[in-house]
Structure formats: structure tokens, C-alpha cells
N, C-alpha and C positions, 0 to 999 in steps of 0.2 A: 797605698801601701808604702811604708817607708823602707829605706835600704836596710835598716837594722832588722825589721820584721822579715824581709826577704832573706837576709843572711842567716838568721836563725832557722828558717824553714829549709833552706838549702842544706844547712848543717844536719838537720833531721833526716833529709833524704840521703845524704852521704852516709850517715850512720846506719840507716836502714839498708842501703846497698851493701855496705861493708858487712853487716850482720848476715845478709842473704848470701854473700860470697862465702863467708866463713861457714855458714850452715850448709851450703852446697858441698863444700870440701869435707865436712864432717859426715854428712848423710845424704846420699843421692835418693834414698827412699822417700825422704820428706822434702824433696826439692820443690814441689808444687806449693807447699805451705810457706816456705821461705820466700819464694818469688812473689806470691800473692801478697804476703805481708809487706814486702818491700815496695811493691807497686802501689799499695794503699797509701804509703807515706808520700807519694808523688802527687796524689790527687789535689791537694790544696793549690798546687802551682797552676793547675788548669783554671783556677778561679781568681787569679791575681788581679784581674781588672776590677773586681768588686771587693774592696778592702774588708768590709764587715763579714761578707760571706767567706772570704779567705781566712779570717780570724776564727770564725765558727768552725770551718772545716779543720783547721789546725787543732782546735780544742777537741772536736769529736774524734778525729783520727789519732791524736796524741793519747787521749784517754783510752781509746780502743786498743792501741798498741801496748799501753801499760797493762791493761787487763789481760790482753792476749799473752803478754810476756810472763805474767804471773800464772795464768791458767796453764799455758803450755810450757812451763819451765822444765818439766821432766823430759820433753823432747827437744829442748834447745831454744825455745822461743824467747827465753830470757835475754837473748842477744838483742832483741828489739826494745828493751827498756830504755837505753840512752836515746834512741830515735823518738820514742814517745815523749820523753822529758824535753827534748829539744823542740818538738812541735808544740808542747804546752807553753814553753817560754815564748815561742814565736806568736802564739795567740795573744799573749798579754804584754808584749814588749812595747808596743806603740799605744800611747794613751788614747789617741783618737780613733783607733780601730779595734778596740777591745770588743769581745763578743757580746757583752751585756750581762747583767746580773742573773737573769733567768737562765741563760745558757751556762754561765759559770757555776751555777748551783746544780742544775738538773743533769747535765752530762756526766760529771764525776759521780753523782749519786747513782745514775744508771749503770755506770761502769762498775761501781762497788757492788751494786745489786747483782749484776751478772757474775761477778767473781764469787760472791757469797753463794749464789745459786749453784754454781759449778762445784764449789768446795763442799757444800752440804749434800749434794747428790753424788759426790765422788765415791770411789771404792772405799 
């Protein structure tokens, strides 16, 4: 894993922690959702010894945070959109550690499908 890839992922975690702190200040009722969402952003750092797995984790969690930010926008989860974007950049910033074509296609499609499913079944 390169220093640039690590820096982008750390920026994603910092953005997620900032979003969680802001969310905690806005609503203590939803504190658990904000803390779990921020904790998910830190998961790729547990996999930093395996660069490909790290990039795949950044892709999956970044896409998940983007979908979660759109789905939960009404309760303030849109604050996690920058963290999701930063994790997506971290997944693709290093040419030698990119997640691969299959991952790059299926993960965003799954995120879009989850978003569409929630929107279609919404109130």
C-alpha cells in the first residue's frame, strides 16, 4: 500500500469521525447510527498489510457510505458522503493496488440497487 493510498483512506476516516461528532451534537437519539457509520470507515485500516484487500475494502465501504448517506439523508447521514468519496478515491489512487474490474463494476451496482430498492419501497 502506498503512502498516497493510506493518506486518502486516513482522510476518509477523519471525515467520517467529523461527521459522527457533528451528528452526535445534532441528535443524541441517533448516536448509535453515527458511531457505527464512522466505525465502518476505519475497517480498511485493519487490512493495510494486504494492499488488494485494503483497496477492495475501501471500495465496498466507500460505496456503502455513499448509499447510506443518500438513503439516510433525512436523518442526517448525508454527512458521511465526503467520507465515502474519499474512501473511493483511496481504492483507486494506486495503480498497483486497484481492486480489479469485477469489483469496480459489481460493488457500485450493488450500492445503486440497494438505493433503488429503498427508494422504491419508501413511503
